[in-house]
N, C-alpha and C positions, 0 to 999 in steps of 0.2 A: 208486339208481344205484351200480354197482360202482366200486371205487377205480380200476380200469383205465380205465373210461369217464370218471371225474371229471377226470383229468389233462388229456386232450384238450379237455374242455369248458372248463376254466379257461383253457387256452391260447387257445382260440378266442375266449372272452369278452374276454381281455386284448387280443387283436389288434383285435377290433371296437371296443373302448373307445379304443384308440390311434388308430384311423382317425377316430373321432368327434371326438377332441380335436385332431387335427392341423390341420384348417382353422382352429380357434379360435386355436391357437398361432401359425400363420402369419399370421393377420389382424393380430396385434400387431406383426409385424416391419415396420418402415417400408420403403417401396419407393424405390429410387433413381430420381430424375426424369431426364428428358432434358436439363434445364437447371436450374442453380441459381446462387445468388450466393455468392461467397467473397471476403471483404474487399471491395475495390472492383472485383472482377472478375466478369464473367459467364462461367460455365463451361458449355460445350455438350458433351454426352457422347453419342458415337454408340452404337448398340445393342450392339455387341460389348463396348465398354468398360463400358457400363452393366451388362451381365450379369456381367462380371468383378467390378465393385465390389459388385453385389448379393450375389454369392457371399461376399464378405468380411463384408458386413452380416449375412447369414444365420448365418455362423460365429460372429459376436459374440453372437448371440442363442441359439446352439444349447444352451448349458447354462444353464437358468434360475437355478440356484444361483450359478454363477460370475458371470452377468450382474447379478444382484441385488446381490451383494457389491460389484461394481465400480460399479454405479449409486449405491449409498449413499456410496461415496467421492467420486463425481462431485458429488453434492449437497452434501457437506461442503466440498470444497476449491475447486470452481469459482468461487464468489462472490469468494474472495480472488484467484484467478488472473485472473479477468475484471477486477477492480479494478486490479491492477497493470499489466495490458496496456493498459487504457484510459489510465491515468495516464502511461504511457510513450509513448503515441501509436501503439500497435500494434493492428491490428484484433482485436477480441475473438474472432473465429472461431478464432484460434490456440489458444484454450483447449482445443480438441479434440486439439491436437498433444501436450499433456502426457499425455492418456489413451493415445494411441498409443505414446508413448515409454516410460512406466513403469506404466501402469494406476493411476497416482496412489499408488504404493507408494514411500514416501520413501527407503527404504534399498535400493532395487532396484540391482543391479549386473549389467552386461551381460558377455558373454564377452570383449569388448574393454576391460573395466575402466572403462566409463562408469558414473557413479554418480548416484543421486538421482532426484528428480521429473522433471527435464528431461534426464537422462542426459548429463552433462558429463564429459569426461575432465579430469584435473587441469589440464593446460596451457590448455585452452580456458576452463575455469572462471576461472583467474587472469587471462586476457585480458579477461574481462568483470567483473573486480573482485570475484570471490567469494573468500572466505577458505577455504582448505583446508589444515589442519594437524592436529596431534595433539590440539588442543583443540576446534576448530570446523570443521565441514564444511558450508558454506553450500549445497552441492548438495542436502542433505537438509532444507533449510528451504524450505517452500512459498513464502514471501514473497520471500526474497532470491534463490532460484533462478529464480523467475519474472521478477524484475527483470533477472537476468543473461540469461535467454533473450530477453527483450524487446530488450536492447541488441544481442545477437547478430543477431536477426532484422532490426532496423533497419539494422545495418551491412550485412547482405546486400542488403536492399532498396535501399539507396543505390547499389549497383552495377547493379541491373537495372531499378529503377522498376517492379517486377512482383512481387507477393507470392507467386505460385506459384513463381517461380524462387528467391525468398528462402527459401521453405519447403524446397525440395529441397536448397538449399545448406546447410540445417541438418543434413542427413544426409550430403551429399557433401563438405562444405567449400566455401568460396568459389571456390577454384581449380578444383576438380572441376566445380562447377556452371557456371563460365564456359566450361570446355572442353566441357561437355555441351550447353549451350544456345546458346553464342555470344551474339549480340545479337538473335536472331530474335523474342524476346518483350519486349524492352526497351520500356517505355512502353505496351504493349498492354493493353487493358481487356477484350478478349474472347479467351478461350482455348478451343480445341477439343481434347477428350480422346478418344483412340482407343487401339487395342491397343498402339501404340508409345510412348505417353506414359509418363513415369517412374513406376515401380511405387510409389514412396514417396508420391507425390502422390495416386495412386489409392487407396492404403490410407488416407491421411488423409481423403479424401472419404468413405470407408466409415465412419470413426469420426464424422465430422461428421453424416452421415445417421443413424447408429445412435443417437448420444447427444443429438442435437437433438430427437429424438422426445419427445412428451409422456409416453410410456411410462416414460421414465427418472425422471420426477418422481413416479412411484408408489412409489419406494423409501421404506421406512418408517423414516426416521431418527428417533430419539427425541430429538435435540437438534441444535444447530448449532455450527459452529466459531467460537469467539471468539478474537480476537487482542488481545494487549497488547504493548506495547514496554517492555522493561526495561533500564535502565542498571545494569550490574554495578558492583562484583563482588558476586555472590550465587549461590545454587544453586537447583536445582529443588526440592530437599528443603525449603528455607526458604520457597519460594513456595507450595508445595502447600497447606498449611493455610489460607493467606490467600485462595486461590482456591477453596477448598472441594472440592478433588480430592485424589487420592492422588499420591504421588511417582511411583509406577509409571505412572499415567495420563499425567503430564507427560512421562515418559521415552518412552512409547509414541508420542506425537505430536510430540516434539521430539528426534528422533534426531540432529539436527545437533550437539548438544553431547555429546562423547564420554563425559564423566564426570559430566554433570549440572551442570557449572559454567558460569556466565554471566560472561564477561570484562567489563572496564570500558572497552574501547577505543571502543565505540559502543553505541547502543541495539540490542537484539536482539528480534526478534519471537518471542513465545511463543504457541503455540496450544493450546487445550484444548476439550473438549466441554462446552457448557452445555445444560442441559435445557430443553425447551420450544421455542417458535418465536419467533425474533426479531421485534420490531415493525418493525424497519427493518434495512437492511444492517448487519452488524456493523462497528463503527468501531474504529479504533486508539486505545487508551488509553495515555497516556504514564505514568500512575501506576496503582496497583492499585485503581481505582474502577470501578464499573459504568458504562459509557458511556451517556449520555443523549442524546436527539436534540438536535442543535445548534439554537439559536434565534438568528436574525439580529438581534442587538441590541447596543447599546454594551457591555453587561455582559460579552459574550464576548471583548472586546478589551482586552488588557492591554499597551498600548504601553510603559508604564514598565518592564515586566519584561524588556524585550529591548534589546540582545542579552544572553543569559544567558552570563555569563563565569565559568568555574570553573577551578580549578588554582592555581598559584602567581602570584597577581595582582601581587605586589610585583616580579616579574621579567617582567611581561607584554610588555615590549618585546624580550624575548629568545626565540629559537626554542624550541619543544618545552616551553613552560612552561604554557600555558593552552589551554583549549578554549572556543570561542565557539559557543553553541548546540550543544554536543556535537561540534563539528568542530574539528580542530586549527587554531589561529589565532595571531595576533600583533597587538600594538598598536604603531602607529607613534609613535616618540618625537619625530620631527622631520618637517617638511615637506621632501620631497626628490623626486628623480626615481625612476621605477620601476627603472631600471638600477642606481642606487646602493643602493636598498633591497633589491632581490633579491640583489645581491652580498653585502650584509651578512648576510642571513638564509640564504643558501645554497640558493636555488631558482632554476630557470631563469625568465628574464623572461617568455617566451611562456606558460609553464605558469601562472605567477602571474597574468598578465593574463587568461588564459582562466578560471581558477578564480574570480576576483573580478569578471568581466564588465567589465573596464576597457578603455577606448580606449588606443591606443598612447601618446599624449602626455599622458595625464592624470597629474597630480601625486599623490604619496602625501601625505596630509594628516595632520599631527600630531594624535594623540589618536584617530584612526580605527582601528577594528578591521578587520583583513583576515584572509582565510582562507588556509591553506597546504595544505589538502586540499579535495576537491570539495564544493561545497554540495549540498543535497538538492533533490528535486523537489517536496517539500511541507514545510510548517512544522509546528511543534507546535501553534500557535494556529490557530483556525478562520478568523478574519477580522482585518482591520486597518482602522481608521478613518484615512483620509488627512487629515493636518493640513497647514496652510499651509506652504509651503516644502519639503515632501517630494517626492522623485522616485521613480520606479520603481526606480532603482538603490539609493537609500538604504533603501528598504523591503526590497528583496531582501537587502541586507547586514544589516539589522536582525534578520531572522529566519533567515538562513542558507539562503535558498531561491534557486535559480538564477533569474536574470533572465528567461530564456526561459520557464521554468515559470510564473513570476508573470504574465507577459504572456499566456501561453496560457490559464491558468485564468480570466482575466478578459477575454479578447479585447480587449486594449488594448495598443497598440504604442508610443505616444509620450507623453512627459511633457506635451505640450500638451493631450492628452485627459484628463489627470488633474485632478480637482477636489477641493478640500477637502470633507470630509464623505462622500466615496465609501467604501463598505465593500467592500474587496477580499477575494476568497477567497484563502486561503493553503493550503488542502488540496484542496478539490474544485473541479472545473470548473463554470462557469456552465452551466445547462441551455440547450439550443438556444432562441434567441429571448428569453432572460432578460436583462434589463438590470441593470447594476450599481446596487444601492440607494444612495441618497444621503440622509444624515440632515441635518436642518436645522442651520443655523449655531448656533442656541441650544444644540443637543445636543453638537456636536463642540467647542464652546467650553467645555462642562463637562469634556470629556476633557482639554482643555488646562489648565484650572484644576486638575483633579485631578492631572495630571502635575506641575504646578508645586508641589504640596504635597510631592512625594516628593524626598528628598535625592539630588542628582546623583551623589554618590560611592558610593551603595549601592543601585543599581537592579537588582542581579542576584538571581536566584532559584536555589537549589540543590536538587537532588532527591536525597534519601537513599534508596537502594534497600532499606535495612533497615527503613524505616518507611512506612506507608501515608499519606504526606502530602507536600505540596509546601510548604516552609517559606520565606517571604520573609525576606530578611536584615533588612528594615526593616518594622515594623508600627506605624502611628500609635497613640498611646495614646488612650483615650476622653477626650473633651474636658471631662469633669467627674469629680472624685474621688468623687462620690456620685451616680452616674447612676440614673435610674429604669428598672427592668427592664420591658420590654414583650415579650410573646409575639406575634409576627406570623405569621399563617397565609397562605401563598402562594396567590394566586388566579391564574386564567388571564390570561396576557399580562404577568405581572410577571417581572422579572429583578432581579439583585442591584443593578444600577445604579439602577433606578427606586426600589427599596426604600431604598437608601442616601440618595437625594434626599428621599424622603418623611420620613425621620427625622433628616436633617441629619448623617449620619455617613458614613464612607467604606466602600467595598466591602471593603477589607482589614479594617476593624473587624468587619464582619459575618462574614467568613470566619474571623477569629480567634476571635470569641466562640462560633461554632458549629462550630469545628474542621472547616471545609470545605477540602478539598484543591484544589478548582477552582471555577469559577463556575456549575456545573450545579445547578439546584434544580428541584423538581417541585411541581405543584399539590397543595395540602394539607399541604405540609411546614411544620413549626413552626420558626420562627427566633427566637432570643433577641436582643433589641435593647436595648443599654444606652443608652437615650435621655438626652441631656444635660438 
């Protein structure tokens, strides 16, 4: 075949090959249905709107290289996004909105100077309590920016009682959305979409259809995104070798810190890629240890370590001197009224009452720790064993968790439903249909006895960010000056509490002898026991 004939032949072959592949490629593109579910809404889509949305879906799949790169970011980031939305009480369908906003590029900047994963302008970011300054830009942090987005979406939904309107208000602003929608959709659970429906919502539906597809899960990630929370001051450079990654790697995934510095005003979420496949959803670690699956046992509960008080404790009754569970707080010197107390410490009474979940006429009790900044939606500890005399409020104050969050996680609303021995969740919500576990009185009385062994004046725990350890201020000494050393191999079902009971020692003893930074142990692990 001559060269002149060869060129047309190759061109025709390429055209034929393209036509053969086209149906295969199109078969992978998900099709927009006439009806779907979004949040708690039924969305009905007429044919003209369906074709419009399908066109957007097709466009998202048009470039295989671009789509694959985006799908890999989706697989990395969405587990964390979904977790934060769920914890905030926002429908997890909104995870597709972050893809629409930034394609999950943490330092994305729009033409209107909106920044980060969820594309916040600075003023809006500060409205939802995100830090934006020359040290930290929370908009570029996948965890904190998602928390901010959830607050903003909940605020919008409170106006409409309709998540579609709340979503459009994310783009238009609340005032713009009120002007656009009026009250026609307030409280409605069925929404019909046609050619006149807002373009932003139709584009969102395209992203939901495109990235809800199983095709997305074919992205070949070589690892998963791990999150730890670090209390500074420290740097990414100092953390890198302890996490087994490079400083450049940490900077790539943590662009929220301008110079690689981690301040000391609160714990910060650090993310990095870990090789392999996680056995379970990645958990937040408060210290630099590999998270292990939580076991619902007494050994996971450290009532005596809380509240954790740090700072200038000699002046704990003065403002701006201490932190309680890493939240700014204060200790009441005398029993007094809320009005007098808030006047003394320089905070508005209504704000103080809201932060501490107090009723209007409740007294301020001498010796009690109170918060001057907002409590968190989850605690550091996994669970808490309810002891006689405790209330939901006292537990929420003990761990610095919002009372509403504590109630929601355990689906319990009144102190009359609280029973000694209950194991309340402090981080995760109970699964649907799951009941609160209750340990026998013989077990929770051991917790009381153990608590009574601890000195009441030194029950705090401090975390040193420069060391891979959580160091209790108080550690009981072994009960014998010449103990017998025993090597114990952990078997299935064991935990530190049970092992401590077996050998007649304390949990803190075992942790100290084995340099354990938390209560996590695993089957087959060797523990040194200095048996009396």
